[in-house]
Steps between C-alpha positions, in 0.01 A plus 500: 500500500734211449612378161308177562177697544567702185570179309187327632279790392673522160453126442128535578468788256682311226283192555179709485612748235213416264235538772641818659696696236470838674632362829782328312613824333451705817721263696766525228483880532539473878804273460647739242468786750663282765801427278525864392507602865786266585699588189444874543652540846866492396474736199283741698763513772796507259358789297385681814136491399389458860144606425454166319595287801150516656356399161735203490397402854134528402561282194676238712198493732250477210437122518433510874270800465312340211451171684390689812247699299368184334477318835305788651257507204469120513410507869237769436366274221546771238701268280615142506867405508564129463876551515498646851582300806294668770 
């Protein structure tokens, strides 16, 4: 995902925070994982904790995986996502 896409989704969640509080907090958690993934690469490598590198990669991919999961559920009409651009 690009930073513009992340920002667009975040702006939607902030604008609709009162209507969708769970989605708002879930997206914040996803973004927190994303930042933790990027920040964790260098210390993991520097301290030779190589087992954490796949976890960092997974955290970096978290926003894309979450949006993909939501898009799939939206297309199956299991939930509605107004912030998606299908």
